[in-house]
NUNUTI-774988 format. One line per field, with one value per residue (C-alpha): residue number from 1; residue in one letter; y, x, z. Coordinates in Angstrom, 3 decimals, decimal comma, padded with zeros to 6 digits. Layout:
i = c(NUM; ...) $
aa = c(A; ...) $
yy = c(Y; ...) $
xx = c(X; ...) $
zz = c(Z; ...) $
***
This chain:
i = c(1; 2; 3; 4; 5; 6; 7; 8; 9; 10; 11; 12; 13; 14; 15; 16; 17; 18; 19; 20; 21; 22; 23; 24; 25; 26; 27; 28; 29; 30; 31; 32; 33; 34; 35; 36; 37; 38; 39; 40; 41; 42; 43; 44; 45; 46; 47; 48; 49; 50; 51; 52; 53; 54; 55; 56; 57; 58; 59; 60; 61; 62; 63; 64; 65; 66; 67; 68; 69; 70; 71; 72; 73; 74; 75; 76; 77; 78; 79; 80; 81; 82; 83; 84; 85; 86; 87; 88; 89; 90; 91; 92; 93; 94; 95; 96; 97; 98; 99; 100; 101; 102; 103; 104; 105; 106; 107; 108; 109; 110; 111; 112; 113; 114; 115; 116; 117; 118; 119; 120; 121; 122; 123; 124; 125; 126; 127; 128; 129; 130; 131; 132; 133; 134; 135; 136; 137; 138; 139; 140; 141; 142; 143; 144; 145; 146; 147; 148; 149; 150; 151; 152; 153; 154; 155; 156; 157; 158; 159; 160; 161; 162; 163; 164; 165; 166; 167; 168; 169; 170; 171; 172; 173; 174; 175; 176; 177; 178; 179; 180; 181; 182; 183; 184; 185; 186; 187; 188; 189; 190; 191; 192; 193; 194; 195; 196; 197; 198; 199; 200; 201; 202; 203; 204; 205; 206; 207; 208; 209; 210; 211; 212; 213; 214; 215; 216; 217; 218; 219; 220; 221; 222; 223; 224; 225; 226; 227; 228; 229; 230; 231; 232; 233; 234; 235; 236; 237; 238; 239; 240; 241; 242; 243; 244; 245; 246; 247; 248; 249; 250; 251; 252; 253; 254; 255; 256; 257; 258; 259; 260; 261; 262; 263; 264; 265; 266; 267; 268; 269; 270; 271; 272; 273; 274; 275; 276; 277; 278; 279; 280; 281; 282; 283; 284; 285; 286; 287; 288; 289; 290; 291; 292; 293; 294; 295; 296; 297; 298; 299; 300; 301; 302; 303; 304; 305; 306; 307; 308; 309; 310; 311; 312; 313; 314; 315; 316; 317; 318; 319; 320; 321; 322; 323; 324; 325; 326; 327; 328; 329; 330; 331; 332; 333; 334; 335; 336; 337; 338; 339; 340; 341; 342; 343; 344; 345; 346; 347; 348; 349; 350; 351; 352; 353; 354; 355; 356; 357; 358; 359; 360; 361; 362; 363; 364; 365; 366; 367; 368; 369; 370; 371; 372; 373; 374; 375; 376; 377; 378; 379; 380; 381; 382; 383; 384; 385; 386; 387; 388; 389; 390; 391; 392; 393; 394; 395; 396; 397; 398; 399; 400; 401; 402; 403; 404; 405; 406; 407; 408; 409; 410; 411; 412; 413; 414; 415; 416; 417; 418; 419; 420; 421; 422; 423; 424; 425; 426; 427; 428; 429; 430; 431; 432; 433; 434; 435; 436; 437; 438; 439; 440; 441; 442; 443; 444; 445; 446; 447; 448; 449; 450; 451; 452; 453; 454; 455; 456; 457; 458; 459; 460; 461; 462; 463; 464; 465; 466; 467; 468; 469; 470; 471; 472; 473; 474; 475; 476; 477; 478; 479; 480; 481; 482; 483; 484; 485; 486; 487; 488; 489; 490; 491; 492; 493; 494; 495; 496; 497; 498; 499; 500; 501; 502; 503; 504; 505; 506; 507; 508; 509; 510; 511; 512; 513; 514; 515; 516; 517; 518; 519; 520; 521; 522; 523; 524; 525; 526; 527; 528; 529; 530; 531; 532; 533; 534; 535; 536; 537; 538; 539; 540; 541; 542; 543; 544; 545; 546; 547; 548; 549; 550; 551; 552; 553; 554; 555; 556; 557; 558; 559; 560; 561; 562; 563; 564; 565; 566; 567; 568; 569; 570; 571; 572; 573; 574; 575; 576; 577; 578; 579; 580; 581; 582; 583; 584; 585; 586; 587; 588; 589; 590; 591; 592; 593) $
aa = c(M; G; F; L; A; R; L; W; A; V; R; R; F; L; V; V; V; L; T; P; L; L; L; L; P; L; P; L; L; V; R; T; K; V; A; E; C; A; F; V; L; F; L; M; A; V; Y; W; L; T; E; A; M; P; L; A; V; T; A; L; L; P; A; L; L; F; P; L; F; G; I; L; M; S; S; Q; V; A; S; A; Y; F; K; D; F; H; L; L; L; M; G; V; V; C; L; A; T; S; I; E; K; C; N; L; H; K; R; I; A; L; K; L; V; L; L; V; G; V; N; P; G; W; L; M; L; G; F; M; V; S; T; A; F; L; S; M; W; L; S; N; T; T; T; A; A; M; V; M; P; I; V; E; A; V; I; Q; Q; I; L; H; A; E; A; E; V; S; A; V; R; M; T; Q; I; N; G; I; V; N; Q; G; L; Q; L; N; D; E; E; K; A; E; K; S; K; E; I; L; S; N; E; V; G; H; K; V; V; V; T; V; D; H; E; Y; A; S; P; Q; T; A; V; P; I; P; Q; T; E; G; K; Y; G; S; R; K; D; H; M; L; C; K; G; L; S; L; C; I; A; Y; S; S; T; I; G; G; L; S; T; I; T; G; T; S; T; N; L; I; F; A; E; Q; F; N; Q; F; Y; P; D; C; Q; C; I; N; F; G; S; W; F; V; L; C; F; P; I; T; V; L; I; L; L; F; S; W; L; W; L; H; W; V; F; L; G; S; D; F; K; A; L; L; S; C; R; K; E; K; S; E; R; E; R; A; S; A; E; I; I; A; N; E; Y; K; N; L; G; P; L; S; Y; Q; E; I; V; T; L; T; I; F; I; F; M; T; L; L; W; F; T; R; D; P; G; F; I; P; G; W; S; S; L; F; K; Q; Y; K; G; Y; A; T; D; S; S; V; A; L; L; L; G; L; L; F; F; I; I; P; A; N; K; P; D; R; Y; S; S; D; V; S; S; S; S; T; L; I; T; W; K; E; F; Q; S; C; M; P; W; E; I; C; L; L; V; G; G; G; F; A; L; A; E; G; T; K; E; S; G; L; S; V; W; V; G; Q; Q; L; T; P; L; G; S; L; P; V; F; V; T; V; M; L; S; C; L; I; V; T; S; V; T; E; V; A; S; N; P; A; T; I; T; I; F; F; P; I; L; A; P; L; A; E; A; I; N; I; N; P; L; Y; I; L; I; P; T; T; L; C; T; S; F; A; F; L; L; P; A; A; N; P; P; N; A; I; V; F; T; Y; G; H; L; N; V; I; D; M; V; K; A; G; L; G; V; N; V; I; G; V; L; V; V; M; L; A; I; S; T; W; G; E; P; L; F; H; L; S; Q; Y; P; T; W; A; A; P; T; A; S; S; N; I; T; G; L) $
yy = c(038,027; 038,612; 036,905; 033,813; 033,661; 033,446; 030,957; 028,758; 029,050; 027,440; 025,067; 021,849; 023,262; 024,026; 020,398; 018,849; 020,632; 021,105; 017,515; 015,759; 018,734; 018,234; 014,251; 014,407; 014,027; 010,647; 008,819; 011,350; 010,749; 007,337; 005,962; 002,383; 000,741; 000,951; 004,537; 005,124; 003,110; 004,954; 008,134; 006,934; 005,568; 008,980; 010,904; 008,841; 008,885; 012,712; 013,024; 010,699; 012,248; 015,777; 014,848; 017,406; 015,545; 013,126; 009,917; 008,063; 010,274; 009,778; 005,967; 006,378; 007,282; 003,881; 003,277; 006,470; 006,340; 002,527; 002,088; 005,312; 004,152; 000,773; -001,033; -002,679; -002,719; -000,916; -004,199; -005,481; -002,369; -002,366; -005,829; -004,972; -002,363; -005,188; -008,039; -010,506; -007,688; -005,797; -008,776; -009,404; -005,734; -005,835; -008,664; -007,004; -003,619; -005,527; -006,762; -003,287; -001,632; -003,789; -003,503; 000,082; 000,244; -001,816; -000,161; -003,504; -001,584; 000,505; -002,238; -004,132; -001,045; -000,245; -003,645; -004,063; -000,652; -001,747; -004,939; -003,156; -000,713; 003,177; 004,063; 006,614; 004,036; 001,167; 003,354; 004,161; 000,482; -000,444; 002,003; 000,763; -002,804; -002,170; 000,139; -002,170; -005,146; -003,252; -002,148; -005,737; -005,982; -002,289; 000,239; 002,327; 005,580; 004,196; 002,628; 006,020; 007,975; 005,533; 005,365; 008,859; 010,254; 007,745; 008,779; 012,515; 011,831; 010,091; 013,249; 015,852; 013,509; 013,644; 017,245; 017,770; 015,650; 017,529; 020,690; 018,998; 018,113; 021,584; 023,114; 020,500; 021,633; 025,123; 024,658; 022,815; 025,962; 028,773; 027,561; 025,419; 027,134; 025,368; 027,848; 025,472; 025,448; 028,697; 030,764; 034,275; 036,420; 036,622; 032,761; 032,206; 034,469; 032,771; 029,516; 030,485; 031,710; 028,358; 026,398; 028,710; 028,205; 024,497; 024,380; 027,224; 026,356; 024,402; 025,925; 025,449; 026,583; 026,240; 025,948; 026,420; 025,125; 028,110; 026,152; 025,862; 028,980; 031,793; 034,892; 036,885; 034,525; 034,105; 031,017; 032,107; 030,636; 030,082; 031,225; 028,897; 029,021; 027,483; 024,769; 022,355; 022,218; 021,294; 020,437; 016,796; 016,970; 018,302; 015,537; 013,038; 014,306; 014,116; 010,686; 009,263; 011,084; 009,767; 006,426; 006,199; 007,234; 004,928; 001,975; 002,055; 001,891; -000,687; -003,236; -003,246; -004,968; -008,312; -009,208; -008,972; -007,286; -004,880; -002,201; -001,303; -001,697; -005,322; -006,088; -004,317; -006,284; -009,548; -008,873; -007,502; -010,293; -013,031; -010,993; -010,906; -014,700; -016,660; -019,871; -018,837; -019,799; -019,088; -015,642; -016,109; -014,785; -017,659; -017,162; -013,478; -013,498; -016,086; -013,767; -010,390; -010,713; -011,240; -008,028; -006,127; -007,268; -006,198; -002,757; -002,099; -003,071; -001,011; 001,816; 001,879; 002,032; 004,885; 006,940; 006,384; 007,548; 010,542; 011,827; 010,212; 009,809; 007,028; 005,741; 002,197; 001,021; 002,715; 000,470; -002,501; -001,345; -002,585; 000,237; -000,074; 003,643; 004,972; 008,552; 011,002; 010,981; 007,190; 007,084; 009,567; 007,806; 004,501; 006,114; 007,425; 004,270; 002,178; 004,546; 004,482; 000,550; 000,358; 002,641; 000,169; -002,291; -006,008; -007,331; -006,949; -009,245; -007,273; -007,543; -011,180; -011,864; -009,545; -011,156; -014,569; -013,883; -012,112; -015,176; -017,322; -015,486; -015,307; -019,082; -019,870; -017,557; -019,281; -022,725; -022,293; -023,259; -022,815; -024,573; -026,723; -028,859; -029,418; -026,799; -027,038; -025,940; -029,494; -030,987; -029,725; -031,037; -031,018; -027,052; -026,218; -022,437; -021,603; -020,582; -017,777; -015,499; -013,356; -016,391; -016,445; -012,704; -012,481; -015,557; -014,248; -010,567; -011,346; -012,761; -009,335; -008,431; -011,496; -011,662; -009,512; -006,624; -007,511; -010,694; -012,123; -011,861; -013,632; -011,546; -008,347; -006,680; -003,922; -003,447; -002,166; -005,510; -006,850; -004,720; -006,580; -006,110; -003,457; -001,993; -001,105; 002,682; 001,990; -000,143; 002,413; 005,086; 002,839; 001,393; 003,154; 003,522; 005,943; 002,862; 000,567; 002,827; 003,436; -000,030; -000,957; 001,827; 000,209; -003,215; -001,700; 000,075; -003,259; -005,127; -002,286; -002,592; -006,353; -006,086; -003,305; -004,863; -001,967; -004,216; -006,362; -003,244; -001,948; -005,283; -004,877; -001,582; -002,639; -005,576; -003,843; -003,853; -007,651; -006,831; -005,417; -007,865; -008,950; -007,567; -004,097; -003,886; -004,876; -002,371; 000,380; -000,490; -000,169; 003,280; 004,692; 003,572; 004,603; 008,096; 008,451; 007,365; 010,301; 012,632; 010,287; 008,120; 004,581; 002,919; 005,099; 004,302; 000,541; 000,873; 002,930; 000,715; -002,671; -002,838; -001,661; -003,867; -007,101; -006,893; -005,786; -008,936; -011,057; -009,033; -009,932; -013,506; -013,538; -014,490; -011,719; -012,053; -011,173; -007,686; -007,228; -008,333; -005,910; -002,880; -003,388; -003,385; -000,224; 001,369; 001,813; 003,474; 006,989; 008,367; 011,743; 014,239; 014,987; 014,601; 011,373; 009,251; 009,848; 008,540; 011,162; 013,856; 012,700; 012,984; 016,212; 017,892; 017,447; 020,270; 018,397; 018,113; 020,275; 019,048; 018,907; 016,404; 014,026; 014,284; 013,558; 010,582; 009,328; 009,272; 006,757; 004,683; 004,702; 003,173; 000,635; -000,380; -000,938; -002,803; -005,107; -005,841; -006,584; -008,789; -010,663; -011,226; -012,572; -015,001; -016,605; -015,236; -017,222; -020,607; -019,656; -018,635; -020,204; -016,897; -018,257; -020,090; -018,559; -020,173; -021,923; -019,706; -016,662; -016,150; -018,717; -016,238; -012,617; -013,360; -015,158; -012,159; -009,544; -011,642; -012,183; -008,491) $
xx = c(137,812; 137,196; 140,600; 139,635; 136,267; 137,620; 140,155; 137,429; 135,435; 138,158; 139,390; 138,709; 140,652; 143,700; 143,415; 143,273; 146,444; 148,449; 148,134; 150,100; 152,672; 153,340; 153,523; 155,671; 158,980; 157,934; 158,096; 160,996; 163,502; 162,681; 162,201; 160,815; 157,366; 156,646; 156,995; 155,189; 152,211; 152,211; 151,938; 148,839; 147,345; 147,985; 146,608; 143,352; 143,024; 143,207; 140,772; 138,549; 138,515; 138,179; 135,657; 137,798; 136,727; 133,443; 134,304; 133,889; 136,215; 139,128; 138,507; 139,714; 143,169; 144,626; 143,630; 145,703; 148,645; 149,576; 150,455; 152,479; 154,446; 154,875; 153,108; 150,335; 149,536; 146,447; 144,566; 145,236; 143,801; 140,765; 139,979; 139,996; 137,087; 134,443; 134,281; 131,735; 130,670; 129,127; 127,126; 125,909; 124,942; 122,924; 120,583; 120,121; 119,188; 116,704; 114,988; 115,226; 113,688; 110,704; 110,201; 110,243; 107,949; 105,156; 105,254; 106,103; 108,555; 105,880; 103,552; 106,172; 106,996; 103,478; 102,674; 105,587; 104,726; 101,148; 102,388; 104,363; 101,875; 101,600; 103,260; 106,072; 108,581; 107,053; 106,525; 110,163; 111,233; 108,554; 109,895; 113,593; 112,900; 110,801; 113,684; 116,515; 114,731; 114,418; 117,892; 118,986; 117,914; 117,942; 120,587; 120,397; 119,944; 117,068; 115,484; 115,837; 114,336; 111,340; 110,573; 110,994; 107,928; 105,897; 107,521; 106,977; 103,233; 103,102; 104,833; 102,566; 099,524; 100,681; 101,164; 097,926; 096,331; 097,766; 096,365; 092,942; 093,098; 093,949; 091,146; 088,625; 089,426; 089,294; 085,942; 084,663; 085,665; 084,757; 082,370; 079,773; 077,094; 075,434; 073,076; 073,049; 076,964; 077,806; 080,738; 080,632; 083,164; 085,900; 085,640; 085,846; 088,809; 090,713; 089,817; 090,931; 094,232; 094,662; 093,951; 096,219; 099,043; 098,831; 098,310; 100,679; 102,753; 099,981; 099,232; 095,547; 093,000; 089,406; 086,054; 083,254; 079,751; 077,559; 074,704; 076,367; 078,864; 078,206; 077,805; 079,831; 082,839; 085,577; 087,724; 091,252; 094,097; 097,389; 100,458; 103,250; 107,090; 108,135; 106,170; 106,075; 103,230; 105,912; 109,390; 108,108; 106,652; 110,087; 112,016; 109,733; 110,325; 113,991; 113,911; 111,834; 113,905; 117,303; 116,008; 115,359; 118,890; 120,664; 118,452; 118,763; 122,641; 122,385; 120,176; 122,680; 125,250; 123,305; 123,848; 126,604; 124,491; 122,939; 125,800; 128,391; 131,119; 130,160; 130,258; 133,466; 135,069; 133,808; 135,274; 138,465; 138,924; 138,402; 140,880; 143,490; 142,843; 141,246; 141,923; 139,500; 135,976; 134,569; 132,935; 129,400; 126,098; 125,069; 128,251; 128,073; 124,388; 125,193; 127,871; 126,182; 122,548; 122,916; 125,288; 122,364; 119,850; 122,040; 123,082; 119,419; 118,144; 120,709; 120,453; 116,730; 117,082; 119,775; 117,550; 114,451; 116,666; 117,890; 114,738; 111,758; 112,903; 114,161; 110,557; 110,988; 108,113; 105,628; 106,529; 105,421; 102,012; 098,930; 096,525; 093,134; 092,690; 095,003; 096,117; 095,039; 098,585; 098,545; 095,029; 096,148; 099,313; 097,527; 094,702; 097,172; 099,230; 096,206; 094,781; 097,939; 098,223; 094,339; 094,905; 097,416; 094,683; 095,203; 098,519; 098,685; 099,989; 103,248; 103,839; 102,961; 105,536; 108,154; 107,726; 108,078; 111,391; 112,662; 111,993; 113,294; 116,564; 117,138; 116,710; 119,118; 121,635; 121,429; 121,532; 124,411; 127,102; 125,776; 128,925; 127,364; 125,687; 126,232; 124,487; 122,937; 126,497; 127,660; 125,450; 128,054; 131,137; 133,087; 132,564; 133,240; 133,508; 132,228; 128,586; 128,486; 125,752; 126,179; 124,815; 121,681; 121,174; 121,471; 119,371; 116,468; 117,198; 116,682; 113,187; 112,175; 112,727; 110,761; 107,597; 104,711; 104,093; 100,320; 098,532; 097,859; 094,256; 093,274; 090,275; 092,275; 093,674; 095,623; 098,957; 100,327; 099,689; 102,803; 105,314; 107,607; 107,910; 110,713; 111,997; 115,622; 114,948; 113,754; 116,750; 119,201; 117,446; 118,080; 121,565; 124,412; 126,782; 129,115; 129,500; 130,450; 133,084; 134,361; 134,554; 136,353; 138,880; 139,296; 139,962; 142,457; 144,130; 144,434; 145,911; 148,429; 149,573; 149,982; 151,778; 154,233; 155,067; 153,515; 151,267; 154,287; 156,258; 153,356; 153,235; 156,875; 156,476; 153,347; 155,301; 156,095; 152,266; 152,460; 153,715; 150,308; 147,497; 145,523; 142,291; 143,889; 145,068; 141,707; 139,995; 142,513; 141,859; 138,123; 138,319; 140,492; 138,227; 135,113; 136,590; 137,721; 134,414; 132,760; 134,488; 134,896; 132,335; 132,040; 133,038; 136,076; 137,281; 137,183; 138,797; 141,570; 142,072; 141,649; 145,091; 146,668; 145,005; 145,352; 149,150; 149,021; 147,076; 149,804; 152,546; 151,388; 150,528; 146,745; 143,794; 143,127; 139,454; 139,979; 140,753; 138,949; 135,610; 135,364; 136,786; 134,537; 131,448; 133,107; 133,115; 129,546; 129,155; 128,833; 126,460; 127,708; 127,377; 124,713; 127,154; 128,681; 126,391; 123,400; 120,610; 121,691; 121,580; 118,147; 116,674; 118,627; 116,763; 113,308; 114,304; 113,708; 117,377; 120,288; 123,851; 124,459; 121,572; 123,019; 126,489; 125,163; 122,954; 125,417; 128,332; 126,319; 125,421; 129,064; 130,153; 127,520; 128,491; 132,138; 131,525; 128,978; 131,299; 134,173; 131,889; 130,785; 134,136; 135,587; 132,720; 130,552; 132,558; 135,837; 134,421; 132,623; 135,638; 138,372; 139,793; 142,230; 144,157; 146,477; 144,713; 146,574; 144,807; 146,739; 150,494; 152,514; 154,115; 154,866; 158,643; 158,370; 156,527; 159,173; 162,096; 160,240; 160,574) $
zz = c(042,539; 038,774; 037,893; 040,203; 038,739; 035,152; 036,428; 037,825; 034,685; 032,577; 035,392; 033,371; 030,233; 032,673; 034,109; 030,588; 029,558; 032,716; 033,894; 031,068; 031,091; 034,841; 034,314; 031,253; 033,214; 034,196; 030,769; 029,524; 032,501; 033,532; 029,963; 031,017; 029,904; 033,785; 033,755; 030,494; 031,755; 035,031; 033,124; 031,326; 034,652; 036,447; 033,597; 033,377; 037,247; 037,312; 034,388; 035,855; 039,410; 038,167; 035,300; 033,180; 030,114; 029,761; 031,354; 028,272; 026,412; 028,964; 028,637; 024,964; 026,122; 026,225; 022,501; 021,715; 024,121; 024,456; 020,894; 020,857; 023,949; 022,272; 025,310; 023,253; 019,579; 018,377; 017,603; 021,222; 022,828; 020,547; 021,574; 025,170; 024,729; 023,963; 026,524; 027,933; 030,165; 027,407; 026,080; 029,805; 030,035; 026,871; 027,897; 031,217; 029,756; 027,387; 030,652; 032,228; 029,155; 029,148; 032,800; 032,470; 029,463; 030,819; 034,353; 036,166; 038,345; 039,717; 040,383; 042,505; 044,566; 045,192; 046,212; 048,691; 050,303; 050,732; 052,418; 055,150; 056,082; 056,184; 059,598; 058,805; 060,011; 058,074; 055,085; 054,899; 055,256; 052,601; 050,253; 050,888; 050,486; 047,165; 045,753; 046,923; 045,079; 042,028; 042,178; 042,115; 038,493; 037,344; 037,388; 040,661; 038,565; 036,778; 039,953; 041,897; 038,950; 038,766; 042,435; 043,655; 041,706; 043,794; 046,928; 046,071; 045,513; 048,932; 050,736; 049,012; 050,042; 053,697; 053,762; 052,165; 054,803; 057,620; 056,125; 056,034; 059,555; 060,588; 058,324; 059,694; 063,411; 062,269; 060,760; 063,896; 065,982; 063,680; 061,064; 062,561; 064,673; 067,399; 069,374; 072,454; 072,745; 071,059; 072,851; 073,584; 071,673; 074,249; 074,713; 070,926; 070,574; 073,259; 071,798; 068,324; 069,557; 071,168; 068,082; 065,946; 068,463; 068,077; 064,442; 063,375; 060,380; 058,390; 055,271; 054,803; 052,291; 053,793; 052,085; 054,634; 053,918; 054,211; 055,456; 058,675; 058,766; 061,060; 058,989; 061,519; 061,763; 058,863; 059,164; 059,938; 057,675; 059,868; 058,453; 057,587; 057,277; 054,059; 052,404; 055,248; 057,996; 060,870; 061,503; 061,776; 058,318; 056,934; 058,633; 057,098; 053,897; 054,184; 055,457; 052,695; 050,169; 051,392; 051,908; 048,249; 047,376; 049,683; 049,155; 045,349; 045,862; 048,539; 046,408; 043,703; 045,901; 045,765; 042,172; 039,750; 037,251; 039,912; 039,696; 037,029; 039,541; 040,189; 036,500; 036,191; 038,953; 037,544; 034,086; 035,373; 037,721; 035,061; 032,874; 035,726; 036,840; 034,017; 035,727; 038,487; 037,807; 041,381; 040,684; 039,131; 039,733; 042,283; 044,357; 044,380; 045,496; 048,291; 049,683; 049,091; 049,713; 053,458; 053,260; 051,536; 053,919; 056,999; 055,505; 054,621; 058,142; 060,018; 057,501; 058,036; 061,974; 061,419; 059,221; 061,397; 064,303; 062,497; 060,880; 062,554; 066,181; 068,537; 069,533; 068,061; 070,173; 068,165; 065,239; 067,244; 068,511; 066,894; 066,995; 065,470; 064,562; 062,050; 062,006; 059,302; 057,864; 057,630; 056,091; 053,526; 052,701; 052,325; 050,241; 047,563; 047,576; 047,085; 044,439; 042,603; 042,634; 041,697; 038,678; 037,284; 036,711; 036,358; 035,116; 031,454; 028,796; 028,481; 032,317; 032,415; 029,634; 031,205; 034,649; 033,238; 031,373; 034,267; 036,609; 034,155; 033,698; 037,332; 037,772; 034,814; 036,510; 039,829; 038,430; 035,812; 038,156; 041,815; 043,339; 045,909; 043,302; 039,608; 037,568; 034,037; 032,560; 033,566; 030,867; 028,432; 029,813; 026,355; 026,378; 030,043; 030,651; 027,217; 028,521; 030,977; 032,600; 029,533; 027,372; 029,433; 029,482; 025,600; 024,975; 027,000; 025,996; 022,536; 023,161; 023,882; 020,228; 019,062; 021,396; 020,412; 022,571; 022,359; 022,818; 019,401; 018,176; 015,154; 014,639; 014,733; 011,795; 013,624; 012,391; 015,592; 017,165; 015,191; 017,178; 019,740; 023,508; 023,078; 019,834; 018,904; 019,557; 023,103; 023,913; 022,629; 024,840; 027,759; 027,007; 028,840; 026,007; 028,369; 030,877; 027,976; 026,879; 030,479; 031,287; 027,987; 028,901; 032,137; 030,533; 028,270; 031,211; 033,148; 030,116; 029,761; 033,374; 033,064; 029,642; 030,769; 034,384; 036,222; 038,145; 039,302; 040,194; 042,378; 044,157; 044,880; 046,425; 048,433; 049,959; 053,304; 054,229; 054,615; 058,079; 059,030; 059,961; 056,987; 058,406; 058,778; 055,425; 054,060; 056,392; 055,107; 051,555; 052,045; 053,822; 051,043; 048,356; 050,287; 050,486; 046,815; 045,585; 047,161; 044,687; 041,742; 039,839; 041,216; 037,786; 037,652; 041,121; 040,799; 037,487; 038,863; 042,044; 040,738; 038,935; 042,159; 044,767; 042,762; 042,869; 046,436; 047,484; 045,599; 047,191; 050,662; 049,956; 050,536; 048,350; 045,886; 046,732; 050,291; 049,411; 045,939; 047,034; 049,943; 048,125; 045,192; 047,490; 049,218; 045,998; 045,805; 049,193; 047,905; 050,275; 051,477; 048,715; 046,215; 043,385; 044,613; 042,535; 040,262; 042,991; 045,394; 042,725; 041,784; 045,232; 045,860; 043,023; 044,704; 047,364; 050,605; 051,478; 052,315; 051,639; 055,508; 055,898; 053,187; 054,922; 058,339; 057,208; 054,629; 057,094; 059,329; 056,300; 055,107; 058,600; 058,525; 055,234; 055,807; 059,123; 057,720; 054,567; 057,063; 059,035; 055,967; 054,482; 057,861; 058,389; 055,733; 052,961; 054,094; 053,592; 050,486; 048,611; 050,696; 051,519; 054,183; 051,353; 048,816; 045,639; 042,812; 040,245; 041,342; 040,976; 042,629; 045,088; 045,468; 045,356; 042,014; 040,499; 041,615; 040,339; 037,226; 036,629) $
***
């Protein structure tokens, strides 16, 4: 056991050393550019899947190995590490930094929860909707980290409210003296046993008003198992925690900027197929927003059934009297919202820029009508979504953080909405390098001919129905992303799936869009993605809870994606036709090798 423990302690070092040694026969014996590029691809895949080295460090391997193998020059590899993606990400991070700084995210989340009500089922839906909305514009990790403390405060208030209810009932039985209705000792003992049997598990600390308390009677404090008053309370805590983890991931599917996987797909797709201008903010939103709504709705029903029960009729009942639990939840949410005060100057400016940025993204090239980009016909394709993000992102470094006051001489009033230091703290530099490594890897697979060779080997899959091929690809990607990071998964599979689509002569979008969305479906394990890990650290969940609930959400996600790509996705992107912007035919690709 001691040897195994030491071996486990150095497992990452062993993976780093042994993986290239085991793969070394590939470039040494085959001695082709395809084999040498495959060596780099397999090496990076193993390092990314096992996280033997930091993801960003692994992403630098193409910059080292491609020039050594003669696949790409060093200057060519370096140019692949900074793309339009990075400019778009910078503009979005400027917006996210300002939103977080002025607490606009908290105001939005609390307001949406107040609108839906505080019934446990509606409370869960309210948090899911608000979290998903924030995740459309912020990273899923940031969203989960910002919303989960609010949820935890509500959870603690609910548990405290249940304890107070128990305390009040105890006081009414044992603390209040009414000479006309006073029970004898035997009746009082029986009544106390009955109350205790009903309220067991509630941890109560009771303060009795001595003016009404009986001097002979002490208020009994029921014993509790753990920190939850009952199994119902514990299940509610589990459900509210998981709804934040899942909705922060689901919401990001709606927009190109919502998740890093969407951004990686868009940039790699434009790199593989530069003649296709069909993927932009507007077209992606039209396809994926209904997907997000359906997955969110069915996931809510699934989590409600697993953790809150199957009594959905209670959601439709209009009761005049709220329970103590609901009143406690409403009180804390209302107080949290009240403490924010009126909209501040920073919030108003940030919200204005946010709305303006969204409108410019939607109207740049919506597809069904001419967008504002058509005003510059001589420069078609020059302006992209990153141009909008940068233009408005720069405003955060220009507009003052405080409303100008000509009578004030305060020097601090000259500061801007965000500072460079605040931007740096929010900028995901690791993702930037990871994505750059993916772009370099994709460029290497094209230049070496590996992508064409992969397409040739996958040609037999053309005998399967297209729907089955896409479904199998989605299931494979969904399984791999549970043990690998989402950006690493899409980076590994994109150079494989694009040639597969060409090999079986189908529109590449037919297979690339659903697999990209499925890359985000990492719901089973705490380590599968950061939001899962964040909610897991609050201590309400076990791994088996996440596996049980996540399996259902995974199935829901894959089925909804397949439904979307087979219905409204087909006319939107003309998926039934092989496009002119892709390679002419699979056979011409193969003969070209």
